[in-house]
C-alpha positions as CSV (number, residue, x, y, z in Angstrom):
1,M,106.2,52.3,134.6
2,S,103.3,54.1,132.8
3,T,101.6,52.4,129.8
4,Q,101.3,54.6,126.7
5,V,97.7,54.9,125.5
6,Q,97.4,54.1,121.8
7,R,95.1,56.4,119.9
8,P,95.4,55.6,116.2
9,G,92.4,57.6,115.3
10,A,89.1,56.5,113.8
11,G,90.1,56.7,110.1
12,E,90.6,53.0,109.4
13,W,87.1,52.2,110.8
14,V,85.2,54.7,108.6
15,P,83.5,52.8,105.8
16,G,84.3,53.5,102.2
17,R,80.6,53.7,101.2
18,L,78.8,56.2,103.4
19,S,75.2,55.7,104.6
20,L,73.6,56.1,108.0
21,R,73.6,52.3,108.3
22,S,77.2,51.8,107.4
23,L,78.3,54.6,109.8
24,R,76.3,53.1,112.7
25,R,77.8,49.7,112.1
26,G,81.3,50.9,111.6
27,V,81.5,53.0,114.7
28,Q,80.8,50.0,116.9
29,E,84.0,48.5,115.7
30,C,86.0,51.7,116.3
31,R,89.2,51.4,118.3
32,G,90.5,54.8,117.5
33,C,91.0,55.7,121.2
34,E,90.6,54.0,124.5
35,L,87.1,55.3,125.3
36,Y,85.5,52.3,123.7
37,R,86.7,50.1,126.6
38,D,84.4,51.4,129.2
39,A,81.5,52.7,127.2
40,T,78.4,50.6,126.6
41,Q,78.5,51.3,122.9
42,A,79.4,54.0,120.4
43,V,76.7,56.6,119.6
44,M,76.6,57.7,116.0
45,G,74.5,60.7,115.0
46,A,70.8,60.4,114.0
47,G,68.4,62.3,111.9
48,R,67.7,63.0,108.2
49,A,70.5,61.9,105.8
50,R,70.1,65.2,103.9
51,A,69.3,67.6,106.7
52,E,69.9,71.3,106.2
53,L,70.9,71.8,109.8
54,L,73.4,69.6,111.7
55,V,73.4,70.1,115.5
56,L,76.8,69.3,117.0
57,G,77.4,68.6,120.7
58,E,80.2,67.2,122.8
59,Q,79.8,63.5,123.6
60,P,77.0,61.1,124.5
61,G,75.9,61.2,128.1
62,D,74.8,58.3,130.4
63,Q,71.4,57.8,128.9
64,E,72.7,58.2,125.3
65,D,75.4,55.6,126.0
66,R,72.8,53.1,127.2
67,A,70.3,53.8,124.5
68,G,72.8,54.1,121.6
69,K,71.1,57.3,120.4
70,P,72.2,60.9,120.7
71,F,70.4,63.6,122.7
72,V,67.8,61.4,124.3
73,G,68.4,62.6,127.9
74,P,67.3,65.8,129.6
75,A,69.5,68.0,127.5
76,G,68.2,66.5,124.4
77,K,64.6,67.0,125.4
78,L,65.4,70.7,126.2
79,L,67.0,71.0,122.8
80,D,63.9,69.7,121.1
81,R,61.8,72.2,122.9
82,A,64.1,75.1,122.1
83,L,64.3,74.1,118.4
84,A,60.5,74.1,118.2
85,D,60.2,77.4,120.0
86,A,62.7,78.9,117.5
87,G,60.6,77.7,114.6
88,I,62.7,74.7,113.6
89,E,61.1,71.3,113.4
90,P,63.1,69.0,115.7
91,G,62.7,66.0,113.4
92,S,64.3,67.9,110.5
93,V,67.8,68.2,111.9
94,Y,70.7,65.8,112.1
95,R,72.2,65.7,115.6
96,T,75.6,64.3,116.6
97,N,78.6,64.7,118.8
98,V,82.3,65.3,118.2
99,V,83.1,62.3,120.3
100,K,81.1,59.1,119.9
101,H,81.9,57.3,123.2
102,F,80.8,58.3,126.7
103,R,83.8,59.4,128.9
104,F,83.0,59.2,132.6
105,E,84.3,58.5,136.0
106,T,82.6,56.2,138.5
107,R,81.4,57.4,141.9
108,G,79.7,54.6,143.8
109,K,77.1,53.3,141.3
110,Q,76.9,56.5,139.3
111,R,78.7,57.3,136.1
112,I,79.7,60.9,136.1
113,H,80.3,62.8,132.9
114,K,84.0,63.6,132.3
115,G,84.7,65.9,129.3
116,P,86.7,64.4,126.4
117,S,90.2,65.6,126.0
118,R,91.6,67.2,122.8
119,V,93.2,63.9,121.8
120,H,89.8,62.1,122.0
121,V,88.3,64.8,119.8
122,T,91.1,64.5,117.3
123,A,90.9,60.7,117.3
124,C,87.2,60.8,116.6
125,G,87.4,63.5,113.9
126,P,87.1,61.2,110.9
127,W,83.6,60.2,112.0
128,L,82.4,63.9,111.9
129,V,84.0,64.4,108.5
130,A,82.1,61.3,107.3
131,E,78.8,62.6,108.7
132,L,79.3,66.0,107.1
133,D,80.1,64.3,103.7
134,L,76.9,62.2,104.0
135,V,74.5,64.7,105.4
136,R,75.9,67.7,103.5
137,P,74.2,70.3,105.8
138,T,73.9,73.9,104.9
139,G,74.6,75.0,108.4
140,V,76.0,73.6,111.7
141,M,74.7,74.6,115.1
142,V,77.7,74.2,117.5
143,L,76.6,73.4,121.1
144,G,79.2,74.4,123.7
145,G,82.9,74.9,123.9
146,T,84.2,71.4,123.1
147,A,82.3,71.3,119.8
148,G,83.5,74.8,119.0
149,K,87.1,73.9,119.7
150,A,86.9,70.8,117.6
151,I,86.2,73.1,114.6
152,Y,88.1,76.3,115.4
153,G,90.8,75.2,117.8
154,S,91.7,75.9,121.4
155,G,91.2,79.7,121.2
156,F,87.4,79.3,120.7
157,K,85.2,80.7,123.5
158,V,81.5,80.0,123.2
159,G,80.7,83.1,125.3
160,E,82.3,85.3,122.8
161,A,81.0,83.6,119.7
162,R,77.4,82.6,120.5
163,G,74.6,83.8,118.3
164,E,76.9,85.0,115.5
165,L,77.2,83.4,112.1
166,R,80.7,82.2,111.2
167,S,82.3,80.6,108.2
168,W,83.5,77.0,108.3
169,P,87.3,76.9,108.4
170,D,89.2,76.1,105.2
171,G,89.9,72.5,104.6
172,P,90.3,69.8,101.9
173,E,88.2,70.5,98.9
174,D,87.2,66.9,98.6
175,H,85.1,67.1,101.8
176,H,81.9,68.9,102.5
177,R,82.2,72.4,104.0
178,P,78.9,73.8,105.4
179,E,78.0,77.4,104.4
180,W,77.9,78.7,107.9
181,V,78.3,77.8,111.6
182,L,76.3,79.2,114.5
183,P,77.7,78.7,118.0
184,T,75.6,78.6,121.1
185,T,75.6,77.2,124.6
186,H,75.0,73.5,125.2
187,P,71.5,72.7,126.5
188,S,73.1,70.9,129.5
189,A,74.5,74.3,130.6
190,V,71.0,75.7,130.6
191,L,69.8,72.8,132.8
192,R,72.6,73.6,135.3
193,S,71.9,77.4,135.2
194,R,70.5,79.3,138.2
195,N,68.9,81.6,135.6
196,R,67.3,78.8,133.6
197,D,64.5,80.8,132.1
198,E,66.7,83.6,130.9
199,D,69.4,81.2,129.6
200,Y,66.8,79.1,127.9
201,Q,65.5,82.1,126.0
202,R,69.0,83.0,124.9
203,L,69.3,79.5,123.5
204,V,66.0,79.9,121.6
205,D,67.2,83.3,120.3
206,D,70.4,81.8,119.0
207,L,68.5,79.0,117.3
208,G,66.2,81.6,115.9
209,V,69.2,83.1,114.0
210,A,69.6,79.7,112.3
211,A,65.9,79.5,111.6
212,N,66.0,82.8,109.8
213,V,69.0,81.9,107.7
214,L,67.3,78.6,106.7
215,G,64.1,80.4,105.8
């Protein structure tokens, strides 16, 4: 007999008074889905509390899970370099993921990334809403397909949307809606690419669109 997985969603763990500190504390108690059971810890976003640009990825990786901070692994270092090359100060952005716990499978002693499912993204959604309400970014840079689908639904394809400014979808008026969204590939895809130099430059070019809009 299979056991039904309970995913009540993160809503009841989101603090009523938002601050970076309260979000980081609250997310460690989150039981909105089963991913907390195997992860070392939850990884809340980091950066300026009033950043103009929010960078949105998929989920923490192995290094992020151990450190408790987003984008500290190889993909994060490549992202910092690409931001700087595009004219955006890396320290000026707020960076986070749509899912706050690391989903993985074990192979020997290694923990191998396993992408979150739609139900995990949905369960974790209240944390992203809270971050948007706190940070109130002008724009959101979406990194990869999972982050894009979290915002636009299953029909989103990053290859078709990258580098083009989009509107944030309609939603409740009592929550913050960024003025624009700019999709691009995830830096981890650049690291895996056989044409790394070319794909890195495409990432920088996409980030340059955001830099121009931000002025």
